[in-house]
N, C-alpha and C positions, 0 to 999 in steps of 0.2 A: 144613376149616381147623383147624390146630393151635391148642392153647390159647394158645401164645406169640404166634402171629399175631393171635389174637382180642384178647388183652390189648394188643398193640401198636396194633391198629386203634382200640380204644376209647380208648387214651391219646392217639393222634393226633387223633381226633375231639374229645375233651375239650379238648385244647390249642387246636385250631382254634376251637372254640366260645368258650372263655374269652378267647382273643385277639381274636376278632371282637367279643365283648361289651365288652371293654375299649376297643377302638377306637370302638365305637358310643357310649361314654359320654364321648367328647371334648366339651368345651364347644362350644356353637354360637357361632362368631365370625363376625360380618358385617364382613369386611375393608373394605368401602366406608365404614364409619363411623369408621375410624381416622384421627385427626388428630394426628400426632405430630411429635417432634423428636428428633434425636440429642442425647443429654445424659447426663452422669454427674457426680456430685459426692459425694465421700466425707465432706464436712462436713455433718451433718444440718441445722444451722440455715441455712447458706447454701443447701442444696438446697431447703428449704421456701420460702425467700424467692424463689428463682429459678423454682421450679416454680409459685409463685404468679403470676409474670408470665405464664407460659403459660396459666394458667386464665383470664386476662383475655380471651384469644382462643379459649377453649374447646378447648384441647389436651387430649388424653386418653391419650396414650401416649408413652413414651420408648424409645429404642433405644440400647444402649450396648455398648461393646467389653469383653470379658474377656480375660485373658492367661494362657496356659499357663505362661509364664516366671515371672509373679508368683506363681502357685499353687505352682510348684516351689520358689520362694524363700521364700514366707511361709506356705504351707500353709493350715490352717483359718482363720488370722487374716485372710487375703485373702478367703476365701469369706464369712466373717462380715461383712466390710465391704460386700460385694455384697448380702448379705441385709439389712443395716441400710438400705442405700440403697433397696432394693426396698420395704421397709416404710414408709419415708418417702414413697415414690411412692404407695403404697396409701393412706396417710393423706391425701395431697393429691389423690386422685382420678385416679391414672394407672395404666395397665397397662404392663408392661415386656417388652421384647424383648432379652434378653441375647444377645450374639454370642460364640459359643464359640471360634471360630478365625478368623484374619484372613489373607486372601490378599495384602493389600497388603504389599509388601516381604518376601514370603515367603522364609523360609529353607528351601530344598528338603530339607535333611536332616531336618526335623521331620515330613515327610509320607511318608518312605520306609518300607517294610515293617519295617526294623530299629528304627524309631522308633514303630511302632504301639502298643507296650505302654505307653510313657510318655504318648502322646496319649490312649489309652483310660483310663489311670488318672486323668488330669486331667479328662476329660469325665465319667467316672463320678462322681468326687467332686463336680463342679460341678452336674451334673444332679440327683443325689440330694439335694444341699443346697437347690436352688432349686425343684424340681418341685412342692413343696407350698405354695409362697408364693402367697397370694391375688392378688398383683399380677402374677403371670406371665401374659403374653399368649401368647407362643410362643417357642421357641428358634430363633434364626438360627444354623444350624450353622456356616456360614462366610461371611464378608463378602468379596465380590469375588474369587472363587477364582482367576481368571486375570489379575488386575491386579498384576503383579509383574515385575521384571527376569528372573526365572526363565523366564517365558513370552516377554516382549517381546524379550529379547536372545538367545533360543534360536536356534541355527542352524536353517535351514529344514528340514533332514532330521530334526531332533530335536524340533521343536515339537509334533507330534501325540503323540509318546511322552510328552513332559513333561506335556501336558494330561491324558493318561490316568493318569499318576501321581497327579495332583490329583484326578481324578474317582474313582479307586479308593479313595483316602484318604477322600474325601467320602462315598462310598456306605457305607463302613465306619462312619464316625462318625454318619451319619444313622440307620443301622440300630441302632447302639448307643443313641443317644438314644431312639429309639422303643421299644426293649426296656426301658430303664430307666424311661421315663415314657410308657407307652402311651396315657395320656389327655391328653398335652400335644401341642400343634401344633408342627410344624416347618416351617421355610422356609430358603432360602439367598438371600443378597443378591447376585444376579448383577449384574455391572458394567453390562450393558445387556441388552436382550432378545436381542441377537445372541449373547450368551454362554450363554444358557440351553441346557443339555445334557439330552437326553431321559431318559437312564438315571437321573440324579439327580432331575430334576424330577418324574418319575413317583412317586418315593418320598415326596414332600413333601405336606403338607396345604395349603399355599398357595404360590403363585409370587410372588416379589418381584424387582424389577429396579430399577436406578438410571438417572437421566437427568440429564446435565449438557450437553445439546445446546445448540448456539449459534445455532440458527435454528428457527423454528416448523415448517418442513418436516421437519427432522430429528427434532424432538420427536414430531411426528405419526407418523412412520415407526416410531420406537421403541415408542410406545404401541400402535400398531396390531399390531406383531409380538407384543408381550407379550400383548395381548388374544387373538390367534390361538392362542398357546400355551395360554392358559387355557381356551379353547373346546375345543381338541384334547384336553387332558388332564382336562377337566371340573373345573378348580380355580379358586378365586378368585385374583385378581391384585392386587397393590398395588405402589406405588412407595415404596421404603424409604430413598432418598436423592435429594435434588434441591435446587437452589438454589446457585449460585456466581457472584458478581459478576465475578470475574476470568476466567470461562469464557463470558461473554456469555449466562449462564443466569439472568436475574433471577427472583427468587422469584415475583413476580406472574405472569409468563408461565408458569412451571413449574406453579404451583398451579392456574392456569386449566385447563390440560390435565388434571391429576389430577381436578379437580372435574367437568369436562365428560365425562370418561371414566367417572365413577362409581367411581374407584379411591381407596382410602385412601392416605395419604401420611405420610412423615416428612421434614421439612426438615433440612438440615445447615447449621447446628445451632441450638440454642435461644439460646445466649449468644454475644456478641461477645467472644472472648477467645483466648488461646493463640496458637499458631503461625499460625492461619488468621484472625487478627483483622481483616485488611483485605480479606477476600473472602467470609467466611461469617459467619452469625449474625444473629439478629433483635433481641435485647434487650441493652442495656448493663447493667453491674452494678447501676446505680441504678434500673433498670426503664424507662428511656427507650428509644426505638427509633431504628433507623437510617433506616427508610423506611416512610412511611405506606402506600405502595402494597402492601407485603407484608402488613401487617395487614388492609387492606381485602380482599385476595385470600383470606385465611384465612376471611373471612366471605362469600366468594363474590361480591365486588364488584370490578370491574375498570375500568380507564381506557377511555374512549371513544377508539377508534382509527379511527373513520370520519370522514375529512376532510369528508364531505358534511354531517355533523351536529354536528361539534365546534364549539363557540362560543368563540372566543378571548376571554380576559379583557381588560377595558378598565379599567385602574386610574384613568383620568381620567373615568370615566362620569359622575360627579357633581362634577367639578372638583376632586377631592381632590389630584391631582398638582399642580395649579396652586397650591393652598394649601400643600402640603408644600414646594414649591420656594420659596415666599415665606418660610416659616418658616426654611428653611435659609439663604436669602440674608440675612435679618435677623440670624440667629445668627452668621453669618460676618463681618458688618460691625462689627468692634470696632476702634476707632481711638483714639489719643490726640489731643490738640489739634493736634499738629504732625506726627505720623508714625504709620504703622501699627505696632502692637505686639500680636502674637498673645497675649502673656502676660496681656492684659486680657480675653481671651475668657471668656465665662461658660460654665463647663463644663456646668452643668445645662441651660442654654438650648440649647447645642449638641446635647447628647445627647437631649433631648426632641424636637427637630426631626428628629434622625437616626432616632429610634424610629418616628415617623410614616411617614417614607420607607421604612424597613425593613419595617414591617408591610404597606405597600402591595405592595412587591416580593415578600415572602414569601407573602402571601395569594393573589397571582396567579401564584405559582410562576415568577417571572421572575429568580430567582437560584438558584445551586446549593443544594439543600436539605441538602447535607452541609457547607456553609460559610455558615451563617445569619448575616446581619448583626446580628440581635438578640443573638446570642451575644457578638459583639465589643462591642456596646453595654453589656451587663451586665458584661463584664470591665472596661470603662472606668469604669463606675459604682462598682464595688467597689474600684478602685485609687485610693486617695487621692492618689497621686503620679503619676497618669496624665499623660502628656505632652500638653499642649494643642495643640501643633503636629500631633501624630499624630491627635488627634481631629478637628482641622480638615481634614486631608487625607482622613480617612475620610468626613466629612460632604460634602466636595466630590465624592468618588467616588460617593456615593449620589445626589447631585443629578444628576451626569452620567448615571448609569444610568437614573434616572427620566425624564430628558429623552429619552433614546434610546428607551425602550420606549413612551413616550407620544407620540413624534415631535414634540417641542417644541423649537424653536430658541431 
């Protein structure tokens, strides 16, 4: 063997050794313990406050989108904003999963070979900036690679070619991230388990998929397939997006599947805000919540759905509905000596009677929990000029609802 071949062999063996050593030093992450939410806020004070809401329910991770376009526009200032956010997260007890590229609404020009150089430059700057941050959990190299019109609207004969364009780009960027940060974990947020593609999945440290299924049968099938991929490739599996009210995918149902499957999870999203305000989100800006069932599910508690054991509530179990109706009748009987005059109604007396009725209905979940009567009562109390006729109509409506649920004529 020539001297040059010997040196080349030694160099190759050393490179392999140190590469293996570097990968062996990756942090030990138990993905089943991840309890996260998709969330980003560039205002540190607001981020601390809102991350504090998540700590009430023991959240420990956040997942957020980054932008090549923003980096190319703002440069290091943009990356500094990301770093500052991650340091706030670390301060608040969270790990972070930054998403480098986004398949949603993908501009195909950005993933073609002629655009590789620009994508590489962005990914290199981002990974080098973030890889040493204590809050880093792992890099999500691309969110939902195939979820875009580029794929959905592709002519049948071009669809597979277009998919391969994305997979080729993704393989390149996964390898780049792993070269730049050999001790960092990588994943890809596949849209569903059916999107998982073997050549990319093999490269990853963990498999992640999303679930917005509208029926339990479909959720089960998605989770089952994801678990099968994990077993096949000997990798941990987690769900990095779930929960959408407008897709018949309630948080409580989705989280139950995650917890029963032993998979870590990220809900979409922490806060009720922005363009998704009416379908996504757990906390309002003031720290109140949309749905108590979601919070219970985060702690592993779920509603009883077994009709054989469910006990219907009985608001009149101790005669309280009868007494509440008597209070309402008494408050509504306000007359002058010769004619009915609603303007003589006693506002406080009316609202006190309304509150008793409302508390019965809310405690027994007999009214929509997104339209609480106690909310309206507080509005009436705060409004010095509240219309007494409107209060009376409201009180009468509560009485009618109480009679209906308690089956009282």
